[in-house]
mmCIF file as Biopython writes it, N, C-alpha, C and O atoms, coordinates in Angstrom:
data_model
#
loop_
_atom_site.group_PDB
_atom_site.id
_atom_site.type_symbol
_atom_site.label_atom_id
_atom_site.label_alt_id
_atom_site.label_comp_id
_atom_site.label_asym_id
_atom_site.label_entity_id
_atom_site.label_seq_id
_atom_site.pdbx_PDB_ins_code
_atom_site.Cartn_x
_atom_site.Cartn_y
_atom_site.Cartn_z
_atom_site.occupancy
_atom_site.B_iso_or_equiv
_atom_site.auth_seq_id
_atom_site.auth_asym_id
_atom_site.pdbx_PDB_model_num
ATOM 1   N N  . PRO A ? 1  ? 88.666  91.625 137.319 1.0 0.0 1  A 1 
ATOM 2   C CA . PRO A ? 1  ? 89.133  90.442 136.599 1.0 0.0 1  A 1 
ATOM 3   C C  . PRO A ? 1  ? 89.508  89.320 137.557 1.0 0.0 1  A 1 
ATOM 4   O O  . PRO A ? 1  ? 89.816  89.545 138.728 1.0 0.0 1  A 1 
ATOM 5   N N  . GLU A ? 2  ? 89.471  88.137 137.033 1.0 0.0 2  A 1 
ATOM 6   C CA . GLU A ? 2  ? 89.852  86.950 137.803 1.0 0.0 2  A 1 
ATOM 7   C C  . GLU A ? 2  ? 91.348  86.988 138.102 1.0 0.0 2  A 1 
ATOM 8   O O  . GLU A ? 2  ? 92.132  87.439 137.267 1.0 0.0 2  A 1 
ATOM 9   N N  . SER A ? 3  ? 91.746  86.525 139.268 1.0 0.0 3  A 1 
ATOM 10  C CA . SER A ? 3  ? 93.163  86.508 139.637 1.0 0.0 3  A 1 
ATOM 11  C C  . SER A ? 3  ? 93.922  85.452 138.847 1.0 0.0 3  A 1 
ATOM 12  O O  . SER A ? 3  ? 93.405  84.373 138.556 1.0 0.0 3  A 1 
ATOM 13  N N  . LEU A ? 4  ? 95.159  85.789 138.507 1.0 0.0 4  A 1 
ATOM 14  C CA . LEU A ? 4  ? 96.033  84.830 137.833 1.0 0.0 4  A 1 
ATOM 15  C C  . LEU A ? 4  ? 96.658  83.911 138.870 1.0 0.0 4  A 1 
ATOM 16  O O  . LEU A ? 4  ? 96.964  84.331 139.987 1.0 0.0 4  A 1 
ATOM 17  N N  . THR A ? 5  ? 96.845  82.647 138.488 1.0 0.0 5  A 1 
ATOM 18  C CA . THR A ? 5  ? 97.588  81.733 139.341 1.0 0.0 5  A 1 
ATOM 19  C C  . THR A ? 5  ? 99.069  82.101 139.255 1.0 0.0 5  A 1 
ATOM 20  O O  . THR A ? 5  ? 99.474  82.870 138.383 1.0 0.0 5  A 1 
ATOM 21  N N  . ALA A ? 6  ? 99.854  81.560 140.143 1.0 0.0 6  A 1 
ATOM 22  C CA . ALA A ? 6  ? 101.297 81.819 140.124 1.0 0.0 6  A 1 
ATOM 23  C C  . ALA A ? 6  ? 101.902 81.380 138.788 1.0 0.0 6  A 1 
ATOM 24  O O  . ALA A ? 6  ? 102.740 82.088 138.230 1.0 0.0 6  A 1 
ATOM 25  N N  . ARG A ? 7  ? 101.493 80.242 138.281 1.0 0.0 7  A 1 
ATOM 26  C CA . ARG A ? 7  ? 102.037 79.740 137.019 1.0 0.0 7  A 1 
ATOM 27  C C  . ARG A ? 7  ? 101.606 80.614 135.845 1.0 0.0 7  A 1 
ATOM 28  O O  . ARG A ? 7  ? 102.400 80.872 134.940 1.0 0.0 7  A 1 
ATOM 29  N N  . GLU A ? 8  ? 100.355 81.071 135.854 1.0 0.0 8  A 1 
ATOM 30  C CA . GLU A ? 8  ? 99.897  81.974 134.799 1.0 0.0 8  A 1 
ATOM 31  C C  . GLU A ? 8  ? 100.692 83.275 134.832 1.0 0.0 8  A 1 
ATOM 32  O O  . GLU A ? 8  ? 101.036 83.831 133.789 1.0 0.0 8  A 1 
ATOM 33  N N  . HIS A ? 9  ? 100.976 83.747 136.025 1.0 0.0 9  A 1 
ATOM 34  C CA . HIS A ? 9  ? 101.777 84.967 136.166 1.0 0.0 9  A 1 
ATOM 35  C C  . HIS A ? 9  ? 103.176 84.744 135.617 1.0 0.0 9  A 1 
ATOM 36  O O  . HIS A ? 9  ? 103.719 85.617 134.940 1.0 0.0 9  A 1 
ATOM 37  N N  . ASP A ? 10 ? 103.769 83.588 135.898 1.0 0.0 10 A 1 
ATOM 38  C CA . ASP A ? 10 ? 105.092 83.251 135.359 1.0 0.0 10 A 1 
ATOM 39  C C  . ASP A ? 10 ? 105.073 83.281 133.832 1.0 0.0 10 A 1 
ATOM 40  O O  . ASP A ? 10 ? 105.950 83.868 133.199 1.0 0.0 10 A 1 
ATOM 41  N N  . VAL A ? 11 ? 104.061 82.641 133.255 1.0 0.0 11 A 1 
ATOM 42  C CA . VAL A ? 11 ? 103.934 82.595 131.796 1.0 0.0 11 A 1 
ATOM 43  C C  . VAL A ? 11 ? 103.784 84.008 131.241 1.0 0.0 11 A 1 
ATOM 44  O O  . VAL A ? 11 ? 104.439 84.361 130.260 1.0 0.0 11 A 1 
ATOM 45  N N  . LEU A ? 12 ? 102.943 84.805 131.849 1.0 0.0 12 A 1 
ATOM 46  C CA . LEU A ? 12 ? 102.725 86.173 131.397 1.0 0.0 12 A 1 
ATOM 47  C C  . LEU A ? 12 ? 104.019 86.986 131.471 1.0 0.0 12 A 1 
ATOM 48  O O  . LEU A ? 12 ? 104.343 87.710 130.529 1.0 0.0 12 A 1 
ATOM 49  N N  . ARG A ? 13 ? 104.764 86.879 132.576 1.0 0.0 13 A 1 
ATOM 50  C CA . ARG A ? 13 ? 106.015 87.621 132.723 1.0 0.0 13 A 1 
ATOM 51  C C  . ARG A ? 13 ? 107.012 87.257 131.636 1.0 0.0 13 A 1 
ATOM 52  O O  . ARG A ? 13 ? 107.699 88.128 131.103 1.0 0.0 13 A 1 
ATOM 53  N N  . LEU A ? 14 ? 107.092 85.983 131.309 1.0 0.0 14 A 1 
ATOM 54  C CA . LEU A ? 14 ? 108.059 85.551 130.308 1.0 0.0 14 A 1 
ATOM 55  C C  . LEU A ? 14 ? 107.640 85.976 128.906 1.0 0.0 14 A 1 
ATOM 56  O O  . LEU A ? 14 ? 108.489 86.363 128.103 1.0 0.0 14 A 1 
ATOM 57  N N  . PHE A ? 15 ? 106.344 85.911 128.597 1.0 0.0 15 A 1 
ATOM 58  C CA . PHE A ? 15 ? 105.875 86.442 127.320 1.0 0.0 15 A 1 
ATOM 59  C C  . PHE A ? 15 ? 106.138 87.943 127.262 1.0 0.0 15 A 1 
ATOM 60  O O  . PHE A ? 15 ? 106.517 88.460 126.211 1.0 0.0 15 A 1 
ATOM 61  N N  . ALA A ? 16 ? 105.946 88.644 128.366 1.0 0.0 16 A 1 
ATOM 62  C CA . ALA A ? 16 ? 106.190 90.086 128.415 1.0 0.0 16 A 1 
ATOM 63  C C  . ALA A ? 16 ? 107.661 90.398 128.142 1.0 0.0 16 A 1 
ATOM 64  O O  . ALA A ? 16 ? 107.992 91.459 127.612 1.0 0.0 16 A 1 
ATOM 65  N N  . ALA A ? 17 ? 108.534 89.469 128.508 1.0 0.0 17 A 1 
ATOM 66  C CA . ALA A ? 17 ? 109.968 89.655 128.279 1.0 0.0 17 A 1 
ATOM 67  C C  . ALA A ? 17 ? 110.361 89.337 126.839 1.0 0.0 17 A 1 
ATOM 68  O O  . ALA A ? 17 ? 111.520 89.495 126.457 1.0 0.0 17 A 1 
ATOM 69  N N  . GLY A ? 18 ? 109.383 88.887 126.038 1.0 0.0 18 A 1 
ATOM 70  C CA . GLY A ? 18 ? 109.651 88.635 124.628 1.0 0.0 18 A 1 
ATOM 71  C C  . GLY A ? 18 ? 109.985 87.196 124.285 1.0 0.0 18 A 1 
ATOM 72  O O  . GLY A ? 18 ? 110.378 86.910 123.154 1.0 0.0 18 A 1 
ATOM 73  N N  . LEU A ? 19 ? 109.837 86.279 125.241 1.0 0.0 19 A 1 
ATOM 74  C CA . LEU A ? 19 ? 110.117 84.883 124.950 1.0 0.0 19 A 1 
ATOM 75  C C  . LEU A ? 19 ? 108.993 84.275 124.117 1.0 0.0 19 A 1 
ATOM 76  O O  . LEU A ? 19 ? 107.838 84.687 124.217 1.0 0.0 19 A 1 
ATOM 77  N N  . SER A ? 20 ? 109.346 83.299 123.302 1.0 0.0 20 A 1 
ATOM 78  C CA . SER A ? 20 ? 108.345 82.562 122.523 1.0 0.0 20 A 1 
ATOM 79  C C  . SER A ? 20 ? 107.709 81.497 123.412 1.0 0.0 20 A 1 
ATOM 80  O O  . SER A ? 20 ? 108.179 81.230 124.518 1.0 0.0 20 A 1 
ATOM 81  N N  . GLY A ? 21 ? 106.642 80.901 122.915 1.0 0.0 21 A 1 
ATOM 82  C CA . GLY A ? 21 ? 105.988 79.830 123.665 1.0 0.0 21 A 1 
ATOM 83  C C  . GLY A ? 21 ? 106.938 78.684 123.977 1.0 0.0 21 A 1 
ATOM 84  O O  . GLY A ? 21 ? 106.926 78.148 125.085 1.0 0.0 21 A 1 
ATOM 85  N N  . LYS A ? 22 ? 107.757 78.307 123.006 1.0 0.0 22 A 1 
ATOM 86  C CA . LYS A ? 22 ? 108.721 77.222 123.222 1.0 0.0 22 A 1 
ATOM 87  C C  . LYS A ? 22 ? 109.764 77.614 124.267 1.0 0.0 22 A 1 
ATOM 88  O O  . LYS A ? 22 ? 110.163 76.795 125.094 1.0 0.0 22 A 1 
ATOM 89  N N  . GLU A ? 23 ? 110.200 78.872 124.221 1.0 0.0 23 A 1 
ATOM 90  C CA . GLU A ? 23 ? 111.185 79.344 125.198 1.0 0.0 23 A 1 
ATOM 91  C C  . GLU A ? 23 ? 110.580 79.394 126.603 1.0 0.0 23 A 1 
ATOM 92  O O  . GLU A ? 23 ? 111.242 79.050 127.582 1.0 0.0 23 A 1 
ATOM 93  N N  . VAL A ? 24 ? 109.323 79.822 126.694 1.0 0.0 24 A 1 
ATOM 94  C CA . VAL A ? 24 ? 108.636 79.835 127.986 1.0 0.0 24 A 1 
ATOM 95  C C  . VAL A ? 24 ? 108.536 78.419 128.524 1.0 0.0 24 A 1 
ATOM 96  O O  . VAL A ? 24 ? 108.797 78.180 129.702 1.0 0.0 24 A 1 
ATOM 97  N N  . ALA A ? 25 ? 108.160 77.482 127.666 1.0 0.0 25 A 1 
ATOM 98  C CA . ALA A ? 25 ? 108.038 76.078 128.079 1.0 0.0 25 A 1 
ATOM 99  C C  . ALA A ? 25 ? 109.372 75.553 128.610 1.0 0.0 25 A 1 
ATOM 100 O O  . ALA A ? 25 ? 109.418 74.913 129.661 1.0 0.0 25 A 1 
ATOM 101 N N  . ALA A ? 26 ? 110.443 75.823 127.887 1.0 0.0 26 A 1 
ATOM 102 C CA . ALA A ? 26 ? 111.769 75.353 128.312 1.0 0.0 26 A 1 
ATOM 103 C C  . ALA A ? 26 ? 112.172 75.999 129.626 1.0 0.0 26 A 1 
ATOM 104 O O  . ALA A ? 26 ? 112.694 75.322 130.512 1.0 0.0 26 A 1 
ATOM 105 N N  . ARG A ? 27 ? 111.943 77.280 129.762 1.0 0.0 27 A 1 
ATOM 106 C CA . ARG A ? 27 ? 112.331 78.012 130.976 1.0 0.0 27 A 1 
ATOM 107 C C  . ARG A ? 27 ? 111.593 77.480 132.196 1.0 0.0 27 A 1 
ATOM 108 O O  . ARG A ? 27 ? 112.170 77.369 133.278 1.0 0.0 27 A 1 
ATOM 109 N N  . LEU A ? 28 ? 110.305 77.148 132.019 1.0 0.0 28 A 1 
ATOM 110 C CA . LEU A ? 28 ? 109.487 76.712 133.157 1.0 0.0 28 A 1 
ATOM 111 C C  . LEU A ? 28 ? 109.404 75.197 133.305 1.0 0.0 28 A 1 
ATOM 112 O O  . LEU A ? 28 ? 108.792 74.693 134.247 1.0 0.0 28 A 1 
ATOM 113 N N  . GLY A ? 29 ? 110.017 74.475 132.375 1.0 0.0 29 A 1 
ATOM 114 C CA . GLY A ? 29 ? 109.966 73.014 132.450 1.0 0.0 29 A 1 
ATOM 115 C C  . GLY A ? 29 ? 108.578 72.460 132.163 1.0 0.0 29 A 1 
ATOM 116 O O  . GLY A ? 29 ? 108.165 71.458 132.747 1.0 0.0 29 A 1 
ATOM 117 N N  . LEU A ? 30 ? 107.865 73.121 131.260 1.0 0.0 30 A 1 
ATOM 118 C CA . LEU A ? 30 ? 106.517 72.702 130.885 1.0 0.0 30 A 1 
ATOM 119 C C  . LEU A ? 30 ? 106.503 72.283 129.423 1.0 0.0 30 A 1 
ATOM 120 O O  . LEU A ? 30 ? 107.433 72.589 128.676 1.0 0.0 30 A 1 
ATOM 121 N N  . SER A ? 31 ? 105.460 71.588 129.017 1.0 0.0 31 A 1 
ATOM 122 C CA . SER A ? 31 ? 105.315 71.273 127.606 1.0 0.0 31 A 1 
ATOM 123 C C  . SER A ? 31 ? 104.763 72.510 126.894 1.0 0.0 31 A 1 
ATOM 124 O O  . SER A ? 31 ? 104.067 73.321 127.507 1.0 0.0 31 A 1 
ATOM 125 N N  . PRO A ? 32 ? 105.070 72.656 125.604 1.0 0.0 32 A 1 
ATOM 126 C CA . PRO A ? 32 ? 104.507 73.787 124.855 1.0 0.0 32 A 1 
ATOM 127 C C  . PRO A ? 32 ? 102.973 73.794 124.896 1.0 0.0 32 A 1 
ATOM 128 O O  . PRO A ? 32 ? 102.352 74.856 124.898 1.0 0.0 32 A 1 
ATOM 129 N N  . LYS A ? 33 ? 102.382 72.621 124.928 1.0 0.0 33 A 1 
ATOM 130 C CA . LYS A ? 33 ? 100.924 72.526 124.986 1.0 0.0 33 A 1 
ATOM 131 C C  . LYS A ? 33 ? 100.395 73.108 126.307 1.0 0.0 33 A 1 
ATOM 132 O O  . LYS A ? 33 ? 99.368  73.787 126.321 1.0 0.0 33 A 1 
ATOM 133 N N  . THR A ? 34 ? 101.086 72.843 127.394 1.0 0.0 34 A 1 
ATOM 134 C CA . THR A ? 34 ? 100.693 73.400 128.692 1.0 0.0 34 A 1 
ATOM 135 C C  . THR A ? 34 ? 100.835 74.914 128.684 1.0 0.0 34 A 1 
ATOM 136 O O  . THR A ? 34 ? 99.982  75.620 129.221 1.0 0.0 34 A 1 
ATOM 137 N N  . VAL A ? 35 ? 101.911 75.421 128.076 1.0 0.0 35 A 1 
ATOM 138 C CA . VAL A ? 35 ? 102.097 76.866 127.978 1.0 0.0 35 A 1 
ATOM 139 C C  . VAL A ? 35 ? 100.957 77.472 127.161 1.0 0.0 35 A 1 
ATOM 140 O O  . VAL A ? 35 ? 100.436 78.527 127.520 1.0 0.0 35 A 1 
ATOM 141 N N  . ASP A ? 36 ? 100.567 76.819 126.073 1.0 0.0 36 A 1 
ATOM 142 C CA . ASP A ? 36 ? 99.445  77.313 125.268 1.0 0.0 36 A 1 
ATOM 143 C C  . ASP A ? 36 ? 98.168  77.382 126.101 1.0 0.0 36 A 1 
ATOM 144 O O  . ASP A ? 36 ? 97.397  78.336 125.992 1.0 0.0 36 A 1 
ATOM 145 N N  . ARG A ? 37 ? 97.953  76.374 126.923 1.0 0.0 37 A 1 
ATOM 146 C CA . ARG A ? 37 ? 96.760  76.347 127.779 1.0 0.0 37 A 1 
ATOM 147 C C  . ARG A ? 37 ? 96.806  77.498 128.792 1.0 0.0 37 A 1 
ATOM 148 O O  . ARG A ? 37 ? 95.812  78.197 128.988 1.0 0.0 37 A 1 
ATOM 149 N N  . ARG A ? 38 ? 97.957  77.689 129.430 1.0 0.0 38 A 1 
ATOM 150 C CA . ARG A ? 38 ? 98.105  78.780 130.400 1.0 0.0 38 A 1 
ATOM 151 C C  . ARG A ? 38 ? 97.952  80.135 129.713 1.0 0.0 38 A 1 
ATOM 152 O O  . ARG A ? 38 ? 97.351  81.054 130.269 1.0 0.0 38 A 1 
ATOM 153 N N  . ARG A ? 39 ? 98.495  80.252 128.508 1.0 0.0 39 A 1 
ATOM 154 C CA . ARG A ? 39 ? 98.361  81.484 127.735 1.0 0.0 39 A 1 
ATOM 155 C C  . ARG A ? 39 ? 96.889  81.795 127.491 1.0 0.0 39 A 1 
ATOM 156 O O  . ARG A ? 39 ? 96.456  82.937 127.642 1.0 0.0 39 A 1 
ATOM 157 N N  . GLY A ? 40 ? 96.128  80.779 127.116 1.0 0.0 40 A 1 
ATOM 158 C CA . GLY A ? 40 ? 94.692  80.959 126.911 1.0 0.0 40 A 1 
ATOM 159 C C  . GLY A ? 40 ? 93.983  81.378 128.182 1.0 0.0 40 A 1 
ATOM 160 O O  . GLY A ? 40 ? 93.076  82.210 128.149 1.0 0.0 40 A 1 
ATOM 161 N N  . ASP A ? 41 ? 94.391  80.805 129.301 1.0 0.0 41 A 1 
ATOM 162 C CA . ASP A ? 41 ? 93.801  81.176 130.591 1.0 0.0 41 A 1 
ATOM 163 C C  . ASP A ? 41 ? 94.096  82.639 130.914 1.0 0.0 41 A 1 
ATOM 164 O O  . ASP A ? 41 ? 93.225  83.360 131.400 1.0 0.0 41 A 1 
ATOM 165 N N  . VAL A ? 42 ? 95.334  83.077 130.640 1.0 0.0 42 A 1 
ATOM 166 C CA . VAL A ? 42 ? 95.720  84.465 130.888 1.0 0.0 42 A 1 
ATOM 167 C C  . VAL A ? 42 ? 94.871  85.400 130.023 1.0 0.0 42 A 1 
ATOM 168 O O  . VAL A ? 42 ? 94.344  86.399 130.512 1.0 0.0 42 A 1 
ATOM 169 N N  . LEU A ? 43 ? 94.746  85.071 128.747 1.0 0.0 43 A 1 
ATOM 170 C CA . LEU A ? 43 ? 93.953  85.905 127.844 1.0 0.0 43 A 1 
ATOM 171 C C  . LEU A ? 43 ? 92.512  86.029 128.343 1.0 0.0 43 A 1 
ATOM 172 O O  . LEU A ? 43 ? 91.940  87.118 128.356 1.0 0.0 43 A 1 
ATOM 173 N N  . ARG A ? 44 ? 91.946  84.917 128.746 1.0 0.0 44 A 1 
ATOM 174 C CA . ARG A ? 44 ? 90.562  84.926 129.227 1.0 0.0 44 A 1 
ATOM 175 C C  . ARG A ? 44 ? 90.435  85.768 130.491 1.0 0.0 44 A 1 
ATOM 176 O O  . ARG A ? 44 ? 89.533  86.599 130.601 1.0 0.0 44 A 1 
ATOM 177 N N  . LYS A ? 45 ? 91.332  85.554 131.435 1.0 0.0 45 A 1 
ATOM 178 C CA . LYS A ? 45 ? 91.243  86.255 132.721 1.0 0.0 45 A 1 
ATOM 179 C C  . LYS A ? 45 ? 91.500  87.758 132.582 1.0 0.0 45 A 1 
ATOM 180 O O  . LYS A ? 45 ? 90.941  88.554 133.336 1.0 0.0 45 A 1 
ATOM 181 N N  . LEU A ? 46 ? 92.343  88.145 131.624 1.0 0.0 46 A 1 
ATOM 182 C CA . LEU A ? 46 ? 92.623  89.562 131.424 1.0 0.0 46 A 1 
ATOM 183 C C  . LEU A ? 46 ? 91.716  90.172 130.357 1.0 0.0 46 A 1 
ATOM 184 O O  . LEU A ? 46 ? 91.844  91.346 130.013 1.0 0.0 46 A 1 
ATOM 185 N N  . ASP A ? 47 ? 90.796  89.353 129.841 1.0 0.0 47 A 1 
ATOM 186 C CA . ASP A ? 47 ? 89.854  89.791 128.813 1.0 0.0 47 A 1 
ATOM 187 C C  . ASP A ? 47 ? 90.597  90.412 127.632 1.0 0.0 47 A 1 
ATOM 188 O O  . ASP A ? 47 ? 90.254  91.496 127.160 1.0 0.0 47 A 1 
ATOM 189 N N  . ALA A ? 48 ? 91.620  89.699 127.170 1.0 0.0 48 A 1 
ATOM 190 C CA . ALA A ? 48 ? 92.461  90.163 126.066 1.0 0.0 48 A 1 
ATOM 191 C C  . ALA A ? 48 ? 92.289  89.243 124.865 1.0 0.0 48 A 1 
ATOM 192 O O  . ALA A ? 48 ? 92.008  88.055 125.018 1.0 0.0 48 A 1 
ATOM 193 N N  . VAL A ? 49 ? 92.459  89.799 123.671 1.0 0.0 49 A 1 
ATOM 194 C CA . VAL A ? 49 ? 92.327  88.996 122.455 1.0 0.0 49 A 1 
ATOM 195 C C  . VAL A ? 49 ? 93.680  88.529 121.923 1.0 0.0 49 A 1 
ATOM 196 O O  . VAL A ? 49 ? 93.743  87.665 121.048 1.0 0.0 49 A 1 
ATOM 197 N N  . SER A ? 50 ? 94.765  89.104 122.456 1.0 0.0 50 A 1 
ATOM 198 C CA . SER A ? 50 ? 96.105  88.699 122.028 1.0 0.0 50 A 1 
ATOM 199 C C  . SER A ? 50 ? 97.044  88.795 123.227 1.0 0.0 50 A 1 
ATOM 200 O O  . SER A ? 50 ? 96.741  89.446 124.227 1.0 0.0 50 A 1 
ATOM 201 N N  . MET A ? 51 ? 98.186  88.131 123.100 1.0 0.0 51 A 1 
ATOM 202 C CA . MET A ? 51 ? 99.165  88.200 124.183 1.0 0.0 51 A 1 
ATOM 203 C C  . MET A ? 51 ? 99.719  89.612 124.290 1.0 0.0 51 A 1 
ATOM 204 O O  . MET A ? 51 ? 100.041 90.061 125.390 1.0 0.0 51 A 1 
ATOM 205 N N  . ALA A ? 52 ? 99.838  90.325 123.167 1.0 0.0 52 A 1 
ATOM 206 C CA . ALA A ? 52 ? 100.310 91.714 123.216 1.0 0.0 52 A 1 
ATOM 207 C C  . ALA A ? 52 ? 99.361  92.567 124.060 1.0 0.0 52 A 1 
ATOM 208 O O  . ALA A ? 52 ? 99.803  93.390 124.861 1.0 0.0 52 A 1 
ATOM 209 N N  . GLU A ? 53 ? 98.064  92.365 123.874 1.0 0.0 53 A 1 
ATOM 210 C CA . GLU A ? 53 ? 97.087  93.102 124.676 1.0 0.0 53 A 1 
ATOM 211 C C  . GLU A ? 53 ? 97.174  92.696 126.144 1.0 0.0 53 A 1 
ATOM 212 O O  . GLU A ? 53 ? 97.079  93.546 127.030 1.0 0.0 53 A 1 
ATOM 213 N N  . ALA A ? 54 ? 97.356  91.407 126.404 1.0 0.0 54 A 1 
ATOM 214 C CA . ALA A ? 54 ? 97.479  90.927 127.786 1.0 0.0 54 A 1 
ATOM 215 C C  . ALA A ? 54 ? 98.718  91.523 128.453 1.0 0.0 54 A 1 
ATOM 216 O O  . ALA A ? 54 ? 98.665  91.918 129.618 1.0 0.0 54 A 1 
ATOM 217 N N  . VAL A ? 55 ? 99.823  91.586 127.726 1.0 0.0 55 A 1 
ATOM 218 C CA . VAL A ? 55 ? 101.062 92.148 128.270 1.0 0.0 55 A 1 
ATOM 219 C C  . VAL A ? 55 ? 100.879 93.638 128.555 1.0 0.0 55 A 1 
ATOM 220 O O  . VAL A ? 55 ? 101.298 94.130 129.603 1.0 0.0 55 A 1 
ATOM 221 N N  . ALA A ? 56 ? 100.251 94.354 127.620 1.0 0.0 56 A 1 
ATOM 222 C CA . ALA A ? 56 ? 100.002 95.785 127.843 1.0 0.0 56 A 1 
ATOM 223 C C  . ALA A ? 56 ? 99.141  95.984 129.081 1.0 0.0 56 A 1 
ATOM 224 O O  . ALA A ? 56 ? 99.413  96.871 129.890 1.0 0.0 56 A 1 
ATOM 225 N N  . THR A ? 57 ? 98.111  95.171 129.235 1.0 0.0 57 A 1 
ATOM 226 C CA . THR A ? 57 ? 97.240  95.248 130.405 1.0 0.0 57 A 1 
ATOM 227 C C  . THR A ? 57 ? 98.028  94.939 131.666 1.0 0.0 57 A 1 
ATOM 228 O O  . THR A ? 57 ? 97.859  95.603 132.689 1.0 0.0 57 A 1 
ATOM 229 N N  . ALA A ? 58 ? 98.884  93.934 131.595 1.0 0.0 58 A 1 
ATOM 230 C CA . ALA A ? 58 ? 99.680  93.536 132.758 1.0 0.0 58 A 1 
ATOM 231 C C  . ALA A ? 58 ? 100.612 94.661 133.204 1.0 0.0 58 A 1 
ATOM 232 O O  . ALA A ? 58 ? 100.763 94.899 134.403 1.0 0.0 58 A 1 
ATOM 233 N N  . TYR A ? 59 ? 101.235 95.351 132.256 1.0 0.0 59 A 1 
ATOM 234 C CA . TYR A ? 59 ? 102.087 96.494 132.610 1.0 0.0 59 A 1 
ATOM 235 C C  . TYR A ? 59 ? 101.249 97.617 133.211 1.0 0.0 59 A 1 
ATOM 236 O O  . TYR A ? 59 ? 101.638 98.225 134.208 1.0 0.0 59 A 1 
ATOM 237 N N  . ARG A ? 60 ? 100.106 97.886 132.607 1.0 0.0 60 A 1 
ATOM 238 C CA . ARG A ? 60 ? 99.234  98.961 133.082 1.0 0.0 60 A 1 
ATOM 239 C C  . ARG A ? 60 ? 98.764  98.703 134.508 1.0 0.0 60 A 1 
ATOM 240 O O  . ARG A ? 60 ? 98.673  99.631 135.312 1.0 0.0 60 A 1 
ATOM 241 N N  . TRP A ? 61 ? 98.467  97.455 134.820 1.0 0.0 61 A 1 
ATOM 242 C CA . TRP A ? 61 ? 97.975  97.081 136.151 1.0 0.0 61 A 1 
ATOM 243 C C  . TRP A ? 61 ? 99.101  96.765 137.135 1.0 0.0 61 A 1 
ATOM 244 O O  . TRP A ? 61 ? 98.840  96.466 138.300 1.0 0.0 61 A 1 
ATOM 245 N N  . GLY A ? 62 ? 100.350 96.831 136.671 1.0 0.0 62 A 1 
ATOM 246 C CA . GLY A ? 62 ? 101.477 96.558 137.553 1.0 0.0 62 A 1 
ATOM 247 C C  . GLY A ? 62 ? 101.712 95.086 137.833 1.0 0.0 62 A 1 
ATOM 248 O O  . GLY A ? 62 ? 102.365 94.732 138.815 1.0 0.0 62 A 1 
ATOM 249 N N  . LEU A ? 63 ? 101.177 94.220 136.968 1.0 0.0 63 A 1 
ATOM 250 C CA . LEU A ? 63 ? 101.386 92.779 137.151 1.0 0.0 63 A 1 
ATOM 251 C C  . LEU A ? 63 ? 102.779 92.349 136.724 1.0 0.0 63 A 1 
ATOM 252 O O  . LEU A ? 63 ? 103.297 91.347 137.216 1.0 0.0 63 A 1 
ATOM 253 N N  . VAL A ? 64 ? 103.392 93.100 135.811 1.0 0.0 64 A 1 
ATOM 254 C CA . VAL A ? 64 ? 104.757 92.842 135.378 1.0 0.0 64 A 1 
ATOM 255 C C  . VAL A ? 64 ? 105.490 94.171 135.304 1.0 0.0 64 A 1 
ATOM 256 O O  . VAL A ? 64 ? 104.877 95.222 135.119 1.0 0.0 64 A 1 
ATOM 257 N N  . SER A ? 65 ? 106.802 94.114 135.449 1.0 0.0 65 A 1 
ATOM 258 C CA . SER A ? 65 ? 107.614 95.323 135.366 1.0 0.0 65 A 1 
ATOM 259 C C  . SER A ? 65 ? 109.057 94.932 135.132 1.0 0.0 65 A 1 
ATOM 260 O O  . SER A ? 65 ? 109.432 93.775 135.324 1.0 0.0 65 A 1 
ATOM 261 N N  . GLY A ? 66 ? 109.858 95.879 134.721 1.0 0.0 66 A 1 
ATOM 262 C CA . GLY A ? 66 ? 111.290 95.638 134.567 1.0 0.0 66 A 1 
ATOM 263 C C  . GLY A ? 66 ? 111.617 94.606 133.530 1.0 0.0 66 A 1 
ATOM 264 O O  . GLY A ? 66 ? 111.051 94.594 132.438 1.0 0.0 66 A 1 
ATOM 265 N N  . ARG A ? 67 ? 112.550 93.725 133.885 1.0 0.0 67 A 1 
ATOM 266 C CA . ARG A ? 67 ? 113.050 92.706 132.968 1.0 0.0 67 A 1 
ATOM 267 C C  . ARG A ? 67 ? 112.716 91.329 133.516 1.0 0.0 67 A 1 
ATOM 268 O O  . ARG A ? 67 ? 113.587 90.670 134.085 1.0 0.0 67 A 1 
ATOM 269 N N  . PRO A ? 68 ? 111.472 90.876 133.359 1.0 0.0 68 A 1 
ATOM 270 C CA . PRO A ? 68 ? 111.033 89.644 133.996 1.0 0.0 68 A 1 
ATOM 271 C C  . PRO A ? 68 ? 111.770 88.387 133.577 1.0 0.0 68 A 1 
ATOM 272 O O  . PRO A ? 68 ? 111.831 87.440 134.362 1.0 0.0 68 A 1 
ATOM 273 N N  . ALA A ? 69 ? 112.336 88.329 132.372 1.0 0.0 69 A 1 
ATOM 274 C CA . ALA A ? 69 ? 113.031 87.107 131.942 1.0 0.0 69 A 1 
ATOM 275 C C  . ALA A ? 69 ? 114.268 86.853 132.795 1.0 0.0 69 A 1 
ATOM 276 O O  . ALA A ? 69 ? 114.681 85.704 132.947 1.0 0.0 69 A 1 
ATOM 277 N N  . ASP A ? 70 ? 114.865 87.899 133.352 1.0 0.0 70 A 1 
ATOM 278 C CA . ASP A ? 70 ? 116.052 87.731 134.170 1.0 0.0 70 A 1 
ATOM 279 C C  . ASP A ? 70 ? 115.741 87.146 135.549 1.0 0.0 70 A 1 
ATOM 280 O O  . ASP A ? 70 ? 116.629 86.598 136.200 1.0 0.0 70 A 1 
ATOM 281 N N  . ASP A ? 71 ? 114.493 87.257 135.997 1.0 0.0 71 A 1 
ATOM 282 C CA . ASP A ? 71 ? 114.119 86.775 137.318 1.0 0.0 71 A 1 
ATOM 283 C C  . ASP A ? 71 ? 114.325 85.285 137.503 1.0 0.0 71 A 1 
ATOM 284 O O  . ASP A ? 71 ? 114.666 84.836 138.597 1.0 0.0 71 A 1 
ATOM 285 N N  . ASP A ? 72 ? 114.120 84.511 136.440 1.0 0.0 72 A 1 
ATOM 286 C CA . ASP A ? 72 ? 114.168 83.056 136.558 1.0 0.0 72 A 1 
ATOM 287 C C  . ASP A ? 72 ? 115.449 82.461 135.994 1.0 0.0 72 A 1 
ATOM 288 O O  . ASP A ? 72 ? 115.570 81.238 135.915 1.0 0.0 72 A 1 
ATOM 289 N N  . ALA A ? 73 ? 116.390 83.277 135.608 1.0 0.0 73 A 1 
ATOM 290 C CA . ALA A ? 73 ? 117.624 82.772 134.983 1.0 0.0 73 A 1 
ATOM 291 C C  . ALA A ? 73 ? 118.470 82.022 135.977 1.0 0.0 73 A 1 
ATOM 292 O O  . ALA A ? 73 ? 119.542 81.528 135.628 1.0 0.0 73 A 1 
#
């Protein structure tokens, strides 16, 4: 699979922590539209049809672990 950018990884970690798109945008200082774009990029790169599938893949591949939402607090 294609490598995720640092920002895509940030978005993925926060979605994995259960944050909504709006919460991810606020946490990262991005617009919700930008988060949607990054989310789409993550789905494409991980060959996933949903964010739940992308998150499951990310855990399986070790791209995310633990409590990622606490990392950026």
